[in-house]
N, C-alpha and C positions, 0 to 999 in steps of 0.2 A: 385612239390609238389604233395604229392598222393591224394588219392580219397575223404578219410574221411575229410582231411584239407580243399579240395576244398569245400565240403557240408557246411563245418562248417564256413568258411569263407563267401560265399554266403549268409547264413542265418543271419549272423552278418548285412553284407549290408541291408537285406530288412527290418531288423527290426529297422536300424538306419537311415530310411528317414527320412530328416528332414521335419518338418511341416511350411507350408508358412505361415508367419504372427505370427509366435509363440514368446512368449516373456518368459523371465527367470520369475518365481515366485518370486516377492519380495514385502513383506508384510510390512509395516511400523506400529507401535503401535501409538496411540494417547488416551489419557485419557481426559473425558468430565466431568466436573461437574453436577449433576442432578441441573434443572431449571436453568442452565447456557447456555451461548451460546459458540459453539465452531468453530473454523476453520480449516477445514483439508485442508493441503497446500501441494502444488507439490514440493517436497525438488529440484527436478533436471527440474524444468520447463524451456525450452528453451528461453534464452533471446534474441530473435529475432521476425521480422514478420513473420516469415514461419509459423506459430502456426494459422490456419484459424478456427477451430472447436473444441470444448471441449465439452466432455460429461460425465455426473456424473449418475450413477446408485447405485442402493442396490443390492451389488453382488448376495445377498440370491435367491432374487426373480427376477432378473434382469429388475427392474421397473426402468424408466430413471426419474429421479429427477430433471435435470438440464442440460440445452445446452447453451454455449456462441459462438454466430457465429460473424463474423467481418459484420460490416453493417446491420446486423439483430436484432429484437426484441429478448431478453435474456428469454428463458423459464426458468419456475420455475414451478415445481407441484403444491407449494403452497406456502404458507407467511413463511412457516417454514425453507426454502431454499432459497440461495441467492448465485449470483456466480461474482466474480470479474474478471476483463480483465485477470489478470495473472492466472486464472484456478483454485484461491481459493475457495472451496464452505464451508459456512457459515450455519450453523445447529442452529437456536433460540431455546431456552427453553427446553432442553433436556428432554427427557423423559425416562423411562425404556425400553420404545420401540424403542429408539434411539441407542440403544447397537447393533452392529453388523460388519457387514463388508462392507466397500463402494469401488466402485470402478470408476476409472478416465479413459477414453480415450482421446487420444489426435490425430487429423488428421490436416495434413498441407495442403497447397492450391491446390495441387492434389487430394486431397482426401485419400491419403495414412496413415494409423494408424501410427503413430512413436512412441507412447510411451502409456505403460499401467502401470498404479500403484494399489496397492490394499490398505487400510487402514481398522486396525482394530479398531473399536472405542468402547471404553470400559467405562460406566456411572460408576461415583464414588459417594457416599455421600460426603458431608464436612465433616461427623466426620471422613472418610476415607482420608484426610488429613494427611499426614506423615507417611502413611504405605505404603505397597508396593502394585503395579497392577500387580498380578501374570497373569501367561498366561501359563496354562498347554499343549498348543496345539501347541509350536513354533516349525516351521520349522528350518532346518540350514539356510536359508537366513533371519530370524529373529534376533530381537536383542536378547540379554540376558533375561533368563526367569524370571527376578526380574526388575522392574524399582522404582527407591526410588523417591518417588513424593516429590516435592519441596515445598516450599512456593507458595502458588496460586497468582497470580498477580491481582492488583485491578484495576476498571474499569479507565482505560485512560482519559486523561481529556485534550482538545482542545482550544488554544487560537492562537491569531493573534495579531498583530501589522500591520494598514495598513499605517502608517508613512514608515517603511521599508521594508514592505510589507514579513512578516516573520511569519510563521505558527509553532508553537511547539506544541507537543504533550508530555505529561509526565505523568508516574505512579508512586504512591507512596508506593506500598508494592509490593514484588515478588521476586522470585532468579529465575536464568537463564531466565530472559525475552527477549522476542525479541519483538522490535516495528517496525509497518510497517504501514506507513503512505501514504495514498490515496487523489491526488488532483483532481474532477472531475472523480472519478474513475478508475484514473490512478496511478498506484505504482508511486512514487517519490524518496521515501529515506526507508532506512532500518536500525536499531541500534540494538545493543544487550547490550545498554545502558537502562536507567530509563528515559530519555528524548530525544527527536528526533527534529530536527529543518528542516524547508526546505524554501527557500526563492524564492518566484515566480516571473515571470516576469513581466513587465510593463502590458502587454497586452496577451491575453485577460485578465480578471478579474476572479478570481476564484470565484465559487459559491457554491461548497460543496467540504465537506473533510469527510476524514473516517480514524479513528485510530485504529489498531487492536493490543493487548497486549496481546502476549502468551507466556507460557511454556508446558512442559509437563505435566500440571495438566490442567489447564484452560486457555480460550480465553475468552476476553472482547473486547467489542467495542465501540465507541464513534463515533457519528456521528453529523457533525454540518454544519450547513448553514452559508457560510462567508457571510457578509455583509460590504462591503467598497465602500462608493460612490466616485466619483470623487474628490469629495474636500476632502475626506479624506486623499485619495490616490496622490493628489497634494499639500499635505501642503507645503513641500518643495518649490515649483513652486510658490504658495502664497509669502511664505517668501520674496523668492527672489523677486518677482515684486514687493510687497511693499519696500523692502529696496532700489532697483532701483528708484522706484518713489520718495522716502526721497531724494535721492541722489541727482536726478534731481531736486527736488523743491530746495536743498540748492545750487546749482549751478546757477538755474535760480535766486535767490535772489542775490548771490555775483556778476553775473552780473548785476543785475538792480542796485545795489549798486555801482558796479563800473563806471556805466554808468553816474547814478546820481552824483557820485565825478566828475570825466571826466566833466559834463557840469557845475558843480557849479565853476571849476576851471577856466575854457573857460569863465565864465561869468566875473569873477574876472577880468580876464586879460583885458577882454574889455572894463570895467570900469575904470581900471586905463590908458589904454590907452586913453580912452574917457578924462580922468581929465586932461592928458600929453598935 
């Protein structure tokens, strides 16, 4: 290799030194509706117990708006933000100032930064539903330069039946809907239909449920406090005990009847013998 080639190769090696901890730029696009809630989700959130620390920032100002750490109190900048255990950030009552870029960072139990994602949140008026959410500054890593806005989802409704321990979440309107059901702040089921159900175990009894309905336009949340008394949960047991008691009473009555009948037969036999 001649001298000019060696100099060029050395220069290229110097310029391509990798930066430790660098992540590829990946920007996800989410549209929210003014005066509604929106949930910013981590699409490739690791489904294991290795994640120990989740941090959300406003990318432009590097302001930390929320942090979730195992075994510690959840940090939230104010009541506008709420973090779920799966890393989802909920922003309530969207305003024009909510428009912007949000960044999430995930750390494992050893403090290693294992994942970073950036979400571009765009705020729309309700009159813009059905139009396009355009982004002129897309990079090659982003989605297509136009997103067709589907029908916004309605507010989900949570119901439950204590008899069979079934929890149901349902939405009446919305296209391309994803439902996510939480029980005691833990995700328990996800569905891309307009209804989702979950059966909880006997113990412990759940006390809090949250259902999130979302599509590319809007995210709506419903929260409910589940109230199931022990009597309500054990109706089947009560019915079984009552049925067993009735059977026992019938058995005792038949036993008394048989004993009484045998005594009468024995008395008649003794009378006949006495007469003879």
